N, C-alpha and C positions, 0 to 999 in steps of 0.2 A: 372484574376480574375478582374472584373473591379472596380472599384472605390466605388462603390454604392455596390457589396458586401462585399470592404473591410472594410469599414464604419458598417453595419450589422455587422460585424466579431468585429470587434471592437468594438462595443457598446454592444455584447455579453457577450465581454471577460473582460470587466468592470464592465459587472453585471447589466447591463440595457437591458431591452425589447426593440427592432428595433419596436416591434410589437403596441407599447402603442402609445395613441393619440398626445403627441407632438415629438414625433422621427419618427413618421409614413413618414415624408418625409423627414427628418435631408439627407440620403446618397444621395436624390438628390441631396438636395442645397449646399449640401460637395462638390460634382463632379462640379458644377457648377459655385461655388466657386473658387476651383482649377483651373479650365480655365480661369478661370478673375487673378488670380492674379498670374498666371504661363504665360501669354501671353506675354511676353517677348520671350520664346522660339520658336515663332509663329512668331517674327518679327523681320527684314533685319534692323539695324540701318542705312547701306545703301540706306534702300528703304524708308527707312524714309526723309530721306535730300532731294528728287523728286529735285533733280534739283537747291534749294535753297539754292547755293553757289556763291556768287558774286565777282566779279573781281572790287574792289575799291582799291585807292590811301588811305588807311588808317592805320597807326601803332603803335596808341596807343592802351594801354589793353581795353580789352572789359568783364563783368564782367556779369554775370547772378546768382542774389541771392535768398538765399533764396525759394530753389525748393526741394517743399515737394517730399517723396517719400515714398513708402511703401511696404517691401521686406517682406520675408520669410528664418530665419537660417537653411544652411541646415543640420545643426545637429541634432535640434531639430523640425524644420517644425515650429516653433513659428515664431511668426511676430517682424521684429523689423522695425525702420521709423526713419524719420528724416526731415533733410534739408541737402543739397548740395549748395556749391558756385563753379560756376565752371568760369574757365576765362582762355582767349590765347590773343596773341599777334599775331595781321593781318602780316602775310606775303604777299600784296598786294589779299587777298580773306579773306570774311567773310561770315557766316552761318545767312541765315535768325535767328531770333531773337529763331520763337516758337522749334526751331528744337533741344536747345539745354536740356530745359523740357523733350521734349521727347524720347531723346537719354539716359538722366539719368533716364527716366524709363523704355524703354526695357532692361535695364541690372538689373534694381531695381527688374523688373517681373520676377524673374528668380528664384530659391534656392541658396542663394547667402550665403559667409560673407561678411563683409561689407570691408574688405581689399582689396581683387578681384574686388568688384563692383567699386571701387575708380579707380582699375587701370586700369580695363576695358573701362571706360569713358576717362579719360585722355587720352588711347593708340588710342582710337576709335577716336578721336580729332584732336589728331598730325600726324594720319596717312593721316586723311581725308583731313588737311586742310593747313599742313605742314608749321605750324606759327612757329613764332621766338621761343615762348613756350606757355605750358598750364598748368596750375594749377588745382586741383579739391580738394576740403575740404570736407568731409561727417562726419557731427554729427548725429549720433545714436544713439536711446534708443532700447534698447535689452528684448524681455520678458522674452528670455529663462533667462538673467540673473537676470531680478526681479521677475520672480516667481519658480523660483525652483534653485538649488541649491546655487549658493553663496546669495539668494536673497536679492540684494542690487537695491533697486528703483527710489537709486536717479541717481545713476552710468551712465552715456554715454560716449559713443566711439567715439573718432576722430581719422579720419584717413586721411592722403594727398597723392595725388601723385602729383608734382613738375617735370616740365621737361623743357626740352630748358634753355631760359631765366631766369624762375621761378627757377630751380633746379642751374643755373651758377652763376646767379646775385643776391648776398645779397638787393643791395637795388628796384629791382622788387619783391623778394620774399615780404619783409618786408611793400612794396606800396601796392601791393594785400592783404597780411596777416591785414594792417592797415585799407583797403577799406571795407571791410568784417568782421572789428568789432573784429580780432584776435589779441589781443596782443603777439609776436613774444617773448620778454622777460617773463621768466616763473619766 
């Protein structure tokens, strides 16, 4: 069954007429929407790098902050969105600045849970760059939690993945959290 036909069936099931003026083109629009917001399945993060890894003698923390993303919850197919903070400590290799937001986007544009997405971003950078450490913190707002079920519209979800120096060195982790504006003390 095509996406368009499935959407027509959903419209009928909820009591709508898929032939009425406002809904005539909805099945096609929904199909195009899903292709766009799940485009991460068609992209290989390795190809996104496109040779943008450089040998540079730099060993201090590199952070890309406030990377906006949106994704779809795999449980309800409702949006969740927010910002990712990504850091790494190079070991002779750095990645082109624009590549980190694009890597976040590849993993976000799939049916996801925020915990998995956070780990996928960290693991990919760790495997690709082999740095001294990688840290990813994601703050997400989930419409499935705001619109249905518990209906808590002010709740955000915060996930992290700390690898290498960020996991093993408390001072490195604290410096990162301080630089991105997260207080490590509760």
